[in-house]
C-alpha positions as a Markdown table, in Angstrom:
| # | Residue | x | y | z |
|---|---|---|---|---|
| 1 | Unk | -8.3 | 7.4 | 5.4 |
| 2 | Unk | -9.1 | 8.2 | 8.9 |
| 3 | Unk | -6.7 | 7.2 | 11.8 |
| 4 | Unk | -8.1 | 5.7 | 15.0 |
| 5 | Unk | -6.9 | 6.3 | 18.5 |
| 6 | Unk | -4.5 | 3.3 | 18.3 |
| 7 | Unk | -2.8 | 4.7 | 15.1 |
| 8 | Unk | -4.4 | 2.3 | 12.7 |
| 9 | Unk | -5.9 | 3.7 | 9.4 |
| 10 | Unk | -9.2 | 2.6 | 8.5 |
| 11 | Unk | -10.3 | 1.9 | 5.0 |
| 12 | Unk | -14.0 | 1.4 | 4.3 |
| 13 | Unk | -14.8 | -1.0 | 1.5 |
| 14 | Unk | -17.0 | 0.3 | -1.2 |
| 15 | Unk | -19.6 | -2.4 | -1.2 |
| 16 | Unk | -21.0 | -1.2 | -4.5 |
| 17 | Unk | -17.8 | -2.0 | -6.3 |
| 18 | Unk | -15.7 | -5.1 | -7.1 |
| 19 | Unk | -12.6 | -3.6 | -5.7 |
| 20 | Unk | -11.8 | -0.7 | -3.4 |
| 21 | Unk | -8.9 | 1.7 | -4.4 |
| 22 | Unk | -7.0 | 4.3 | -2.4 |
| 23 | Unk | -3.8 | 6.2 | -3.1 |
| 24 | Unk | -1.0 | 6.1 | -0.4 |
| 25 | Unk | 1.6 | 8.9 | -0.2 |
| 26 | Unk | 5.0 | 8.9 | 1.5 |
| 27 | Unk | 7.2 | 11.9 | 2.1 |
| 28 | Unk | 10.5 | 10.7 | 1.1 |
| 29 | Unk | 12.1 | 14.2 | 1.1 |
| 30 | Unk | 14.2 | 13.6 | -2.0 |
| 31 | Unk | 13.1 | 14.1 | -5.6 |
| 32 | Unk | 13.2 | 11.4 | -8.2 |
| 33 | Unk | 14.1 | 8.5 | -5.7 |
| 34 | Unk | 13.1 | 4.9 | -6.5 |
| 35 | Unk | 10.8 | 3.8 | -3.7 |
| 36 | Unk | 9.8 | 0.1 | -2.9 |
| 37 | Unk | 6.5 | -0.8 | -1.5 |
| 38 | Unk | 5.6 | -4.0 | 0.2 |
| 39 | Unk | 2.7 | -5.6 | 2.2 |
| 40 | Unk | 1.7 | -8.8 | 4.2 |
| 41 | Unk | -1.7 | -8.8 | 2.5 |
| 42 | Unk | -2.8 | -10.3 | -0.7 |
| 43 | Unk | -5.8 | -11.5 | -2.8 |
| 44 | Unk | -6.2 | -14.5 | -5.1 |
| 45 | Unk | -5.6 | -13.3 | -8.6 |
| 46 | Unk | -6.8 | -15.9 | -11.2 |
| 47 | Unk | -6.5 | -16.0 | -14.9 |
| 48 | Unk | -7.5 | -18.9 | -17.3 |
| 49 | Unk | -7.5 | -21.2 | -14.3 |
| 50 | Unk | -4.1 | -20.3 | -12.8 |
| 51 | Unk | -4.2 | -18.6 | -9.5 |
| 52 | Unk | -1.5 | -16.7 | -7.5 |
| 53 | Unk | -1.4 | -14.3 | -4.6 |
| 54 | Unk | -1.3 | -10.7 | -5.7 |
| 55 | Unk | -0.2 | -7.9 | -3.4 |
| 56 | Unk | -2.6 | -5.2 | -2.5 |
| 57 | Unk | -0.1 | -2.5 | -3.4 |
| 58 | Unk | 2.0 | -1.8 | -6.4 |
| 59 | Unk | 5.6 | -2.6 | -5.7 |
| 60 | Unk | 7.4 | 0.4 | -6.8 |
| 61 | Unk | 7.3 | 4.1 | -7.6 |
| 62 | Unk | 9.4 | 7.3 | -7.8 |
| 63 | Unk | 9.2 | 10.3 | -5.7 |
| 64 | Unk | 8.1 | 13.6 | -7.5 |
| 65 | Unk | 10.0 | 16.9 | -7.5 |
| 66 | Unk | 8.3 | 17.7 | -4.1 |
| 67 | Unk | 9.9 | 14.6 | -2.5 |
| 68 | Unk | 6.5 | 12.6 | -2.4 |
| 69 | Unk | 6.2 | 9.0 | -3.5 |
| 70 | Unk | 2.7 | 7.4 | -4.3 |
| 71 | Unk | 1.4 | 4.1 | -4.9 |
| 72 | Unk | -2.1 | 2.6 | -5.2 |
| 73 | Unk | -3.7 | 0.1 | -2.8 |
| 74 | Unk | -6.5 | -2.2 | -4.0 |
| 75 | Unk | -8.6 | -4.6 | -2.0 |
| 76 | Unk | -11.3 | -7.1 | -2.7 |
| 77 | Unk | -14.3 | -8.3 | -0.5 |
| 78 | Unk | -12.0 | -11.2 | 0.7 |
| 79 | Unk | -9.8 | -8.6 | 2.3 |
| 80 | Unk | -12.5 | -7.3 | 4.5 |
| 81 | Unk | -11.6 | -7.9 | 8.2 |
| 82 | Unk | -7.8 | -7.9 | 7.3 |
| 83 | Unk | -5.2 | -5.6 | 8.9 |
| 84 | Unk | -2.6 | -4.9 | 6.4 |
| 85 | Unk | 0.8 | -3.7 | 7.1 |
| 86 | Unk | 2.2 | -1.6 | 4.2 |
| 87 | Unk | 6.0 | -0.8 | 4.2 |
| 88 | Unk | 7.7 | 1.7 | 2.0 |
| 89 | Unk | 11.4 | 2.5 | 1.7 |
| 90 | Unk | 14.5 | 3.5 | -0.3 |
| 91 | Unk | 18.3 | 3.6 | -0.1 |
| 92 | Unk | 20.0 | 6.9 | 0.1 |
| 93 | Unk | 23.2 | 7.9 | -1.7 |
| 94 | Unk | 25.3 | 6.4 | 1.1 |
| 95 | Unk | 23.6 | 3.0 | 1.1 |
| 96 | Unk | 21.6 | 3.6 | 4.2 |
| 97 | Unk | 18.0 | 2.1 | 4.1 |
| 98 | Unk | 15.1 | 4.3 | 4.9 |
| 99 | Unk | 11.8 | 2.7 | 5.6 |
| 100 | Unk | 8.4 | 3.3 | 7.2 |
| 101 | Unk | 5.1 | 1.3 | 7.7 |
| 102 | Unk | 1.5 | 2.0 | 8.3 |
| 103 | Unk | -1.3 | -0.5 | 9.5 |
| 104 | Unk | -4.6 | -0.4 | 7.8 |
| 105 | Unk | -7.8 | -2.1 | 8.9 |
| 106 | Unk | -10.1 | -3.0 | 6.0 |
| 107 | Unk | -13.6 | -2.4 | 7.2 |
| 108 | Unk | -16.9 | -3.6 | 5.7 |
């Protein structure tokens, strides 16, 4: 993703697809650490007539041996025009919480 002059990342929706995916990476600096992911942006997930809000990011991952954690972000056409905030974080061995966020504008 490209970052604009205001620090927002820009995700271009692939108009030829039902859903657009992108992998997000965070440098945790520790290997094999449980990392939580959260966002303020959702889409309607409906199955057999039951609908609920579904997060555009997977909620958890682990960092690899190089200290990087990854998750997938997936958006639908209903998210075009949204500005999503995505947070990731973990607790270190001393119980201190480390977290970071990024803002992503979902463009057409």
